[in-house]
N, C-alpha and C positions, 0 to 999 in steps of 0.2 A: 146655397142654392146654385151658385154659378159653377161650382165644382161638379155637382150632380148633373147639371145640364151639359157640361163639357164631356163628362164620361158617357152620357147617352149619345151624344153626337159622334164621338169616336167609336163607340160600340157599333153603331150603324154602319160604319165604314169597315170595321174589322170583322164583324160577324159573318158575312158571306164567304170570304176567303177561308176563315177558320172552319166553318161548316163544310165547305167543299173539301178542305184538307182531311177532315175527319171521315167524310164519306169515301174519299179516295183511299185513305188508309184502310178502312174497313174492307173494301173490295180487294185491295192489293193483298191484305193478310189472308183472306179466304181464297184468293186465287193461288196462293202458295200452300197454305196449311189446311185448307178445307177438305171435305170428303171427296170432292172431285178436283182438287187442286193439283199443283205440280208434283208435290211430294207423293201424293196418293197415286198419281199416274206413274211415277218412277217405280214405286213399290209394285204396282200391277205388272209393269214390264218385267221386273225381276221374278215375280211369281210365274209369269208366263214362260220365261226362259227356263226356269226350274222344272215346270210342268212338261215342257217340250223335251228336256233332257231325260226326264223320267219316262216319258212316252217312248223315246228312242231306245232306252235301256230295256223297257218291258217288251218292245217289239222284237228286239234281238233275242231276249229270253224266250219269247213265244215262238220265234222261228227255230230256235235250237230245240225246243221241246217238240215242235211239229216234225222236225227232221227225225228225232229219236222215235216218235210215235210211228212215223212212216216206215221206219226200219222194222218195227214189230208187227206190221200188217201182214196178213197171210199171203198176199200176192207178191210181196217183196221182203220175205222174212230173212233177217240177218242172223245166222246161227250163233255167231260170237256174242252178239248183243243179247240174244235169248238166253244163252248159257250164263252170261254175266248177270242178267236179271234174276235168273233162277237161283244162282248162288247167293246173290244179295238178299233176296226175299226169303228163301228157304233155309239158308245157312248151311247147305250141303256142299260137299266137294269130294272129289275122288281121292283115294289114299295117296296117289303119286303127285298131287298138286300142292303147291305152296300158296298160302293166302297172305297177302300183304295188305294190311288195313291202313288206309290213308286218313289223315285228319279230315274232319268234316268240311273245312273251308276248301281244301284241295280237291275233295271229291265233287263239290258243287261246281267247281270251275270246269270240270270235264264235260 
């Protein structure tokens, strides 16, 4: 009986710090690993940086296409671009012309 009483007395002194340590560990773990924790925040920052880079790339592509469309408008028609588009779409050329076909990746960069 004396051993049991001694264990209960010591448990009363040890239980609050152990419980506090468990609660603190729980919140610390979720502050780092949780859905809104530090690692999730870092992942969101990386996703945001990638999305901004893609937005910049798409904005440049949009500007390039806008410029090309602007050259085909009737008020500022570029004859060379019109001729190039006619040859590309229709596949026609004059007998004195040489046609050099570029690989797809090289054509897209122009």
